Residue frames relative to the residue before (quaternion, step in Angstrom):
aa qw qx qy qz dx dy dz
M 1.0000 0.0000 0.0000 0.0000 0.00 0.00 0.00
T 0.1923 -0.7758 0.5901 0.1133 3.60 -0.90 0.89
V 0.3085 -0.7334 0.5823 0.1670 3.51 -1.13 0.77
P 0.4978 -0.6536 0.4686 0.3246 3.60 -0.82 0.91
F 0.6224 -0.5859 0.3825 0.3508 3.53 -1.09 0.83
A 0.6592 0.5163 -0.3223 0.4417 3.63 0.86 -0.89
T 0.6455 0.5132 -0.3195 0.4669 3.60 1.01 -0.78
A 0.6603 0.5035 -0.3022 0.4682 3.56 0.96 -0.90
L 0.6499 0.5155 -0.3110 0.4639 3.58 1.00 -0.82
A 0.6459 0.5028 -0.3236 0.4746 3.62 0.97 -0.81
A 0.6476 0.5157 -0.3242 0.4578 3.61 0.96 -0.79
L 0.6413 0.5242 -0.3112 0.4659 3.55 1.01 -0.85
G 0.6466 0.5153 -0.3110 0.4686 3.59 1.00 -0.86
A 0.6451 0.5158 -0.3230 0.4620 3.58 0.97 -0.82
L 0.6527 0.5104 -0.3084 0.4673 3.57 1.00 -0.85
T 0.6439 0.5167 -0.3228 0.4628 3.58 0.98 -0.84
L 0.6693 0.4824 -0.3064 0.4748 3.60 0.90 -0.85
A 0.6296 0.5235 -0.3389 0.4634 3.58 1.00 -0.74
G 0.6411 0.5276 -0.3112 0.4624 3.57 1.04 -0.82
C 0.6465 0.5018 -0.3226 0.4755 3.58 1.03 -0.75
A 0.6666 0.5136 -0.3067 0.4447 3.54 0.94 -0.86
A 0.6770 0.4811 -0.2870 0.4774 3.57 1.13 -0.64
G 0.4880 0.6937 -0.4160 0.3281 3.61 1.29 -0.20
G 0.8007 -0.3237 0.2432 0.4414 3.49 -1.39 -0.27
P 0.8018 -0.2896 0.2021 0.4821 3.52 -1.29 -0.32
Q 0.2379 -0.7732 0.5775 0.1092 3.53 -1.00 0.86
A 0.5049 -0.6057 0.5093 0.3446 3.56 -1.21 0.55
P 0.5099 -0.6463 0.4555 0.3387 3.60 -0.94 0.73
V 0.6062 -0.5297 0.4334 0.4051 3.56 -1.24 0.49
G 0.7789 0.2090 -0.2019 0.5558 3.53 -0.90 0.94
G 0.2576 0.8120 -0.4835 0.2013 3.57 1.21 0.57
P 0.7789 -0.3714 0.2270 0.4515 3.54 -1.28 -0.12
T 0.3311 -0.7065 0.5860 0.2188 3.54 -1.11 0.70
A 0.6859 -0.4618 0.3442 0.4448 3.56 -1.28 0.19
Q 0.6728 0.4945 -0.3206 0.4472 3.59 0.92 -0.77
S 0.6507 0.4973 -0.3419 0.4607 3.58 0.98 -0.71
M 0.6232 0.5144 -0.3437 0.4784 3.59 1.10 -0.63
A 0.6644 0.4977 -0.3110 0.4627 3.57 0.94 -0.85
A 0.6943 0.4546 -0.2761 0.4849 3.57 1.11 -0.54
G 0.5759 -0.5971 0.3780 0.4111 3.58 1.27 0.23
G 0.2284 0.8260 -0.4812 0.1843 3.54 1.17 0.70
P 0.8803 -0.1311 0.0671 0.4510 3.56 -1.24 -0.63
E 0.7380 0.3547 -0.2334 0.5245 3.60 0.99 -0.67
A 0.2350 -0.8016 0.5354 0.1248 3.54 0.02 1.27
G 0.7879 0.2962 -0.2322 0.4875 3.56 -0.98 0.86
R 0.7051 0.3870 -0.2623 0.5331 3.60 1.19 -0.28
A 0.0878 0.7887 -0.5974 0.1155 3.53 -0.46 1.24
C 0.1853 -0.7969 0.5711 0.0664 3.57 -1.01 0.80
F 0.0090 -0.7613 0.6465 0.0491 3.50 -1.32 0.35
R 0.4182 -0.6669 0.5513 0.2763 3.56 -1.28 0.42
L 0.5776 -0.5983 0.4289 0.3528 3.54 -1.08 0.73
N 0.6826 0.4859 -0.3036 0.4536 3.57 0.97 -0.77
A 0.6035 0.5534 -0.3546 0.4513 3.62 1.29 -0.03
I 0.4756 0.6664 -0.4478 0.3594 3.61 1.26 -0.09
R 0.1119 -0.8176 0.5645 0.0189 3.54 -0.80 1.09
G 0.8024 -0.0040 -0.0044 0.5968 3.56 1.26 -0.15
Q 0.0815 -0.7863 0.6099 0.0568 3.55 -1.19 0.51
K 0.0529 -0.7710 0.6335 0.0366 3.51 -1.27 0.51
I 0.2606 -0.7308 0.6095 0.1627 3.56 -0.75 1.07
V 0.2710 -0.7946 0.5295 0.1218 3.55 -0.56 1.23
D 0.7682 -0.1350 0.1183 0.6145 3.56 0.95 -0.91
R 0.7623 -0.3940 0.2475 0.4500 3.62 -1.25 -0.11
N 0.7502 0.3708 -0.2098 0.5056 3.61 1.23 -0.31
T 0.7785 0.3549 -0.1514 0.4950 3.62 1.15 -0.35
V 0.0135 0.7526 -0.6583 0.0090 3.53 -1.09 0.89
L 0.2340 -0.7549 0.5996 0.1261 3.54 -1.12 0.78
F 0.1374 -0.7768 0.6115 0.0608 3.55 -1.03 0.87
R 0.2076 -0.7284 0.6377 0.1405 3.58 -0.99 0.88
T 0.1477 -0.8088 0.5668 0.0522 3.56 -0.85 1.00
S 0.5304 -0.6334 0.4655 0.3174 3.54 -1.28 0.28
V 0.3630 0.7349 -0.5013 0.2774 3.60 1.22 0.22
G 0.7834 -0.0851 0.0878 0.6094 3.59 0.99 -0.84
P 0.6840 -0.5255 0.3068 0.4023 3.58 -1.17 0.38
Q 0.7956 0.2250 -0.1354 0.5460 3.59 1.08 -0.57
D 0.3470 0.7452 -0.5018 0.2690 3.58 1.10 0.61
V 0.0957 0.7775 -0.6071 0.1331 3.52 -0.44 1.30
F 0.1550 -0.7862 0.5959 0.0533 3.54 -0.90 1.02
R 0.2550 -0.7439 0.6024 0.1369 3.56 -1.01 0.91
V 0.0880 -0.7620 0.6407 0.0334 3.56 -0.88 1.03
T 0.1303 -0.8016 0.5829 0.0241 3.53 -0.65 1.22
M 0.2451 -0.7739 0.5735 0.1101 3.54 -0.93 1.01
R 0.4669 -0.6869 0.4919 0.2612 3.58 -1.23 0.53
N 0.8055 0.3770 -0.1398 0.4353 3.55 1.00 -0.79
A 0.4727 -0.7049 0.4363 0.2990 3.63 1.09 0.58
C 0.2533 0.8217 -0.4688 0.2023 3.54 0.93 0.97
L 0.6151 0.6012 -0.3394 0.3807 3.57 1.20 -0.44
T 0.1477 -0.7445 0.6411 0.1133 3.53 -1.26 0.57
T 0.4408 -0.6866 0.5068 0.2782 3.54 -1.14 0.49
S 0.4381 0.6994 -0.4534 0.3365 3.57 1.28 0.12
A 0.4316 -0.7106 0.4948 0.2529 3.59 -0.80 0.99
S 0.6401 0.5529 -0.3336 0.4162 3.59 1.16 -0.44
D 0.6854 0.4091 -0.2708 0.5381 3.59 1.30 -0.14
P 0.1095 -0.8472 0.5177 0.0476 3.60 0.21 1.27
L 0.5079 -0.6165 0.5093 0.3202 3.53 -1.31 0.41
V 0.1748 -0.7348 0.6460 0.1106 3.52 -1.14 0.76
L 0.1131 -0.8029 0.5852 0.0099 3.57 -0.61 1.21
I 0.0450 -0.8040 0.5915 -0.0412 3.53 -0.63 1.20
P 0.3538 -0.7426 0.5222 0.2252 3.60 -0.66 1.05
S 0.2556 -0.7417 0.5982 0.1636 3.56 -1.14 0.64
G 0.7889 0.3640 -0.2306 0.4382 3.58 -1.11 0.55
G 0.6133 -0.6172 0.3390 0.3579 3.59 1.17 0.36
S 0.7121 0.3517 -0.2569 0.5507 3.63 1.20 0.20
D 0.4039 -0.7011 0.5224 0.2692 3.55 -1.17 0.54
M 0.4426 0.6663 -0.4673 0.3766 3.59 1.25 0.35
V 0.1104 -0.7918 0.6003 0.0238 3.56 -0.78 1.08
C 0.0397 0.8015 -0.5900 0.0889 3.58 -0.62 1.23
D 0.7879 0.1764 -0.0278 0.5894 3.55 1.19 -0.61
R 0.6675 -0.5254 0.3552 0.3901 3.57 -1.23 0.44
M 0.6510 0.5227 -0.3183 0.4490 3.58 1.14 -0.55
D 0.6029 0.5885 -0.3446 0.4140 3.59 1.28 -0.20
L 0.7764 0.3244 -0.1394 0.5221 3.57 1.25 -0.27
D 0.1579 -0.7420 0.6479 0.0688 3.52 -1.03 0.96
V 0.0823 -0.8082 0.5832 0.0018 3.58 -0.58 1.18
R 0.0107 0.7739 -0.6324 0.0319 3.55 -1.01 0.92
V 0.3068 -0.7057 0.6066 0.1997 3.53 -1.26 0.55
A 0.2839 -0.7799 0.5415 0.1342 3.55 -0.55 1.22
S 0.0436 0.7717 -0.6335 0.0353 3.54 -1.09 0.75
P 0.6887 -0.4898 0.3198 0.4284 3.58 -1.19 0.23
I 0.7237 0.4221 -0.2465 0.4872 3.61 1.16 -0.47
G 0.7669 -0.2730 0.1747 0.5539 3.62 1.24 0.07
A 0.5171 -0.6219 0.4879 0.3283 3.56 -1.29 -0.23
T 0.2755 -0.7490 0.5846 0.1457 3.55 -0.92 1.00
P 0.3290 -0.7553 0.5215 0.2220 3.63 -0.64 0.99
C 0.2447 -0.7361 0.6144 0.1443 3.51 -1.19 0.69
L 0.3134 -0.7247 0.5816 0.1959 3.56 -1.10 0.71
V 0.2810 -0.7828 0.5356 0.1462 3.56 -0.34 1.28
Q 0.2273 -0.7856 0.5654 0.1069 3.56 -0.76 1.07
E 0.8123 -0.0808 0.1086 0.5674 3.58 0.87 -0.94
I 0.1045 -0.7347 0.6646 0.0875 3.52 -1.25 0.63
R 0.1026 0.8098 -0.5648 0.1215 3.57 -0.66 1.10
K 0.3919 -0.6898 0.5585 0.2421 3.51 -1.07 0.82
L 0.3813 -0.7148 0.5385 0.2315 3.56 -0.91 0.92
T 0.4921 -0.6281 0.5124 0.3175 3.55 -1.17 0.63
P 0.6557 -0.4920 0.3773 0.4309 3.61 -1.21 0.32
A 0.6433 0.5189 -0.3322 0.4544 3.60 0.99 -0.75
E 0.6484 0.5065 -0.3178 0.4713 3.59 1.01 -0.79
V 0.6291 0.5199 -0.3334 0.4720 3.59 1.01 -0.77
A 0.6733 0.4994 -0.2952 0.4585 3.60 0.90 -0.92
A 0.6831 0.4922 -0.2826 0.4597 3.60 1.12 -0.65
L 0.4918 0.6642 -0.4468 0.3426 3.60 1.20 -0.18
P 0.4725 -0.6422 0.5107 0.3217 3.61 -0.96 0.77
R 0.6545 -0.5446 0.3510 0.3897 3.58 -1.10 0.65
D 0.7059 0.4813 -0.2696 0.4443 3.59 0.94 -0.86
Q 0.6936 0.4479 -0.2832 0.4879 3.59 1.26 -0.10
R 0.5094 0.6507 -0.4204 0.3746 3.59 1.27 0.07
P 0.4034 -0.7227 0.5007 0.2537 3.57 -0.89 0.90
């Protein structure tokens, strides 16, 4: 007996959804939005920003870059790299590529960072993305503010 393709596909979709529902903890319906997370909402420690919200950047050292976003007046995110790929040269710009089909960045896996140069692009291994607290932003030296 053969099963029509559409029927098999619908059954597979139902099984996939059932598997997702049986998974780990789920966010409640009407759960946190990206802006509420970026504002320090229900999920403490998890803050998000959109790539198109970046309004300034500052490379602090070979492993760290700070991004100022338009989410709030003092929203600064620290992106830490594992492989000392960054340069402070203005002629080698950063190339930010979203992963997963969205420009929303909440986790290190959401962002692919590369340093462009005349001979190609050097990939960076993102270790951590973290929103700085208002106190941490205020404590930044003037020359390190994005």
